[in-house]
C-alpha positions in Angstrom: -5.0 -13.1 18.0 -7.5 -15.6 16.7 -8.0 -16.4 12.6 -10.7 -14.4 10.9 -13.3 -17.1 9.9 -13.0 -19.8 6.6 -13.7 -22.5 4.7 -11.2 -25.4 5.1 -9.6 -27.2 2.6 -7.3 -30.2 2.6 -6.5 -31.9 -0.8 -4.9 -35.5 -1.0 -4.0 -34.8 -4.6 -1.9 -32.0 -6.3 -4.7 -32.6 -8.8 -7.3 -31.5 -6.5 -5.7 -29.0 -5.1 -5.1 -27.3 -8.3 -8.4 -27.9 -8.7 -9.5 -26.2 -5.8 -7.9 -23.1 -7.4 -9.1 -22.9 -10.3 -12.7 -22.7 -8.4 -11.7 -20.5 -6.3 -8.8 -18.0 -8.0 -8.9 -14.4 -6.0 -10.0 -15.7 -2.4 -8.1 -18.9 -1.6 -4.7 -18.7 0.1 -2.6 -22.1 -0.3 -1.3 -22.8 2.6 2.0 -25.1 3.2 4.2 -25.2 6.5 1.9 -21.8 8.2 4.8 -19.7 9.8 3.8 -17.0 7.1 0.3 -17.4 6.0 -1.1 -18.0 9.2 0.4 -14.6 11.1 -0.3 -12.7 8.2 -4.4 -14.1 8.8 -4.2 -13.3 12.4 -2.5 -10.1 12.0 -5.6 -9.7 9.4 -3.2 -8.4 6.5 -4.8 -11.8 5.1 -8.6 -12.3 4.8 -8.6 -15.5 2.7 -12.0 -16.7 2.6 -10.5 -20.3 1.1 -7.6 -21.8 2.5 -5.8 -25.0 1.0 -3.7 -27.0 2.6 -1.5 -28.9 0.6 0.5 -30.5 4.2 -1.4 -33.8 2.8 0.5 -34.5 -0.2 2.0 -36.6 -0.6 4.9 -36.7 -3.6 6.2 -32.2 -3.5 8.7 -33.3 -0.5 12.1 -35.0 -2.3 15.1 -33.8 -2.7 16.7 -34.8 -6.1 19.1 -34.1 -8.4 17.8 -33.5 -12.2 18.9 -32.3 -15.6 22.4 -30.4 -13.6 19.7 -29.3 -11.3 18.9 -30.3 -7.6 14.8 -30.0 -8.1 13.4 -29.1 -4.5 9.8 -30.3 -3.6 7.3 -26.8 -2.3 6.7 -29.1 0.5 10.5 -29.9 1.4 10.7 -28.2 4.5 13.5 -26.3 5.2 15.3 -28.0 8.2 15.4 -31.8 5.7 17.0 -29.0 2.7 19.1 -27.9 5.8 20.2 -32.2 6.6 20.5 -32.8 2.9 23.7 -34.3 1.8 22.8 -33.4 -1.6 21.3 -29.8 -0.7 25.5 -29.1 1.1 26.9 -30.2 -2.2 25.4 -29.5 -5.0 24.2 -26.2 -3.8 26.4 -24.9 -0.9 24.8 -21.4 -0.9 21.4 -23.2 -0.1 23.0 -24.8 2.8 24.7 -21.5 3.9 21.3 -18.8 4.1 19.0 -22.3 5.7 20.6 -21.9 9.1 19.7 -18.5 9.2 16.2 -18.5 8.4 14.4 -18.3 11.5 14.9 -21.3 14.4 15.5 -24.9 14.4 11.2 -25.3 15.1 10.4 -22.9 12.6 11.9 -24.3 10.1 10.6 -28.1 11.8 7.6 -26.2 9.8 8.2 -23.5 7.5 8.8 -25.3 3.1 11.1 -24.4 0.7 8.3 -23.6 -2.0 6.2 -21.8 0.9 9.6 -19.4 1.3 9.5 -18.8 -2.4 6.1 -18.6 -2.6 5.6 -16.1 -0.2 8.4 -13.6 -1.7 9.3 -11.6 1.0 12.1 -9.4 0.0 14.4 -10.1 3.3 14.2 -13.6 2.9 17.1 -15.7 2.6 15.7 -18.6 -0.2 14.9 -16.4 -2.8 17.8 -14.9 -3.1 19.8 -18.4 -3.1 17.8 -18.7 -6.2 18.4 -15.2 -7.4 21.8 -15.6 -7.4 22.4 -19.7 -8.0 19.6 -18.6 -11.5 17.8 -21.1 -10.0 13.5 -22.0 -11.4 10.5 -21.9 -10.0 7.9 -25.3 -11.4 4.2 -24.0 -11.3 1.5 -26.3 -12.4 -2.0 -24.7 -12.9 -5.0 -27.3 -14.4 -6.1 -25.3 -16.7 -2.3 -25.1 -18.5 -0.3 -27.9 -16.9 3.0 -26.9 -16.2 5.4 -23.9 -16.5 8.8 -23.2 -15.7 9.1 -19.3 -14.5 13.5 -18.4 -14.1 14.3 -16.9 -10.4 14.9 -13.6 -12.4 11.0 -12.8 -13.4 9.2 -14.4 -10.9 9.7 -11.6 -8.3 7.6 -9.0 -8.3 7.2 -7.0 -5.5 6.2 -6.6 -1.8 4.9 -10.3 -1.5 4.3 -10.7 -5.1 5.3 -13.0 -7.9 4.5 -14.4 -11.3 1.7 -16.9 -9.9 -1.2 -16.6 -11.0 -4.4 -17.5 -9.4 -5.3 -20.9 -10.4 -1.3 -21.5 -10.2 0.3 -24.0 -7.5 4.3 -24.4 -6.7 4.7 -27.6 -7.2 8.9 -27.5 -7.5 12.2 -25.5 -7.1 14.9 -25.9 -8.6 18.9 -25.0 -8.7 21.9 -25.4 -10.8 24.2 -27.7 -9.1 27.8 -25.8 -8.9 30.5 -26.2 -11.0 33.8 -26.8 -9.9 36.2 -23.8 -8.4 32.9 -21.8 -6.5 32.9 -21.0 -3.1 29.1 -19.5 -1.6 28.6 -17.2 1.1 25.6 -15.5 2.7 26.2 -13.2 5.1 24.0 -11.1 6.9 23.0 -7.9 9.6 20.1 -9.2 11.9 19.4 -7.3 15.3 19.6 -11.1 16.9 19.7 -14.1 16.0 16.4 -15.7 14.1 15.1 -11.8 13.2 14.5 -10.8 9.6 17.2 -9.8 7.9 17.7 -6.3 8.1 20.7 -6.5 5.0 21.1 -9.5 3.6 24.1 -11.0 0.7 23.8 -14.4 -0.9 27.7 -14.7 -3.1 29.0 -17.4 -5.5 32.6 -17.4 -7.1 34.2 -19.3 -9.0 37.6 -19.2 -9.3 40.1 -20.2 -12.0 44.2 -19.8 -12.9 44.0 -17.5 -9.8 40.9 -15.5 -11.4 37.0 -14.6 -10.5 35.7 -16.3 -14.3 32.8 -15.6 -12.7 30.9 -14.1 -9.2 27.1 -13.5 -8.8 25.0 -10.8 -5.7 22.5 -11.2 -5.0 21.4 -9.2 -1.9 17.8 -8.7 0.7 16.7 -6.0 2.7 17.6 -3.2 0.5 15.0 -3.2 -1.8 10.6 -4.3 -2.6 11.9 -8.4 -3.7 15.9 -9.9 -3.6 18.2 -8.0 -5.7 20.6 -9.4 -8.4 23.7 -7.0 -8.7 25.0 -7.3 -11.9 27.3 -4.1 -12.2 29.2 -5.8 -9.5 29.3 -9.3 -10.2 31.3 -7.8 -13.7 33.3 -6.0 -11.8 34.0 -8.5 -10.7 35.0 -10.9 -14.0 38.6 -11.2 -14.8 39.8 -9.9 -11.3 42.3 -11.3 -8.7 40.4 -12.5 -5.6 41.7 -9.7 -3.9 40.4 -7.3 -0.8 40.5 -4.1 -2.4 38.1 -5.7 -5.7 35.8 -7.3 -2.6 36.0 -3.9 -1.7 34.8 -2.2 -5.6 32.3 -4.7 -6.1 30.7 -4.3 -2.1 30.5 -0.3 -3.2 29.0 -1.0 -6.8 26.6 -3.7 -5.8 25.7 -1.0 -2.9 24.8 1.6 -4.9 22.2 2.9 -6.2 19.7 1.5 -3.3 16.5 2.4 -2.1 16.2 0.5 1.0 13.1 1.9 3.3 14.0 3.1 6.6 12.6 2.2 10.0 13.4 1.8 13.4 15.8 -0.8 12.9 18.1 1.3 10.6 17.6 3.9 8.1 18.5 4.2 4.5 21.7 4.9 4.4 23.0 2.2 7.4 20.9 -0.2 5.6 23.2 1.3 2.3 26.2 1.2 3.8 26.1 -2.8 6.1 24.9 -4.0 2.5 28.2 -3.3 0.9 30.1 -4.4 3.9 27.8 -7.2 3.6 28.8 -7.6 0.5 32.5 -7.5 0.7 32.8 -10.1 3.3 30.4 -12.8 1.8 32.6 -12.7 -1.4 36.0 -13.1 0.3 34.3 -15.8 2.5 33.6 -17.8 -1.1 36.9 -16.7 -2.6 38.5 -18.5 0.4 36.1 -21.5 0.4 36.4 -21.6 -3.8 40.8 -22.1 -3.8 39.9 -25.2 -0.4 
């Protein structure tokens, strides 16, 4: 379908982009890679009066180390992050998740910041941020820069803590500690589809026991979900199949996933427990090697 009519702005700098967002507020939408906004506009699910294309702004696509974090610019392409040695070594959970996003052609255009700002409850990168304790940097002309913990950023279906005049400029993810393994498991109908259910997991081992575990789920709620009760169940436990099965059951407890033609709520709940168990097993094995 053809897109609805809109005014197009292509600012060359962050300052000019922020000025446009301050001027137009809710009537404006930011265009980065276009892999989410353009389809929504074609389906008339989004009808912004002004599209602010930030794709040509220099300086927002870097991947660097800052104060124990990997700082990823909002315009860093998903494919660039997937190929990054720094991402692979310092934030392996993100490296696990990136190949699961669509197809290579989509990741060539899609951006890290765009995925986070879109806040799809079935998207992989928000779950990575939740499990890894990441942060989102938002910038406005009026208030400057603020850092939002991932736990406070995702609010509901395609909604987040960004204000209308703010631009997501950077994502920060802590580097993994020693003895840490990661895994991202998801159930899809076919490669490239959005996950029906997915699990992002981090496990840190010490002296043969689990020192720390992080679990986040996608596809089972209005946002990606952290599962602290299941994490607490694993604290101090031996990394056994029995422990992982119990944690998977706890992670699935109390979920209220949607039902659709791809799967019922009961099916998604059952699959969530299985994905967590399998991801924990993978992560534990990686932590030992």
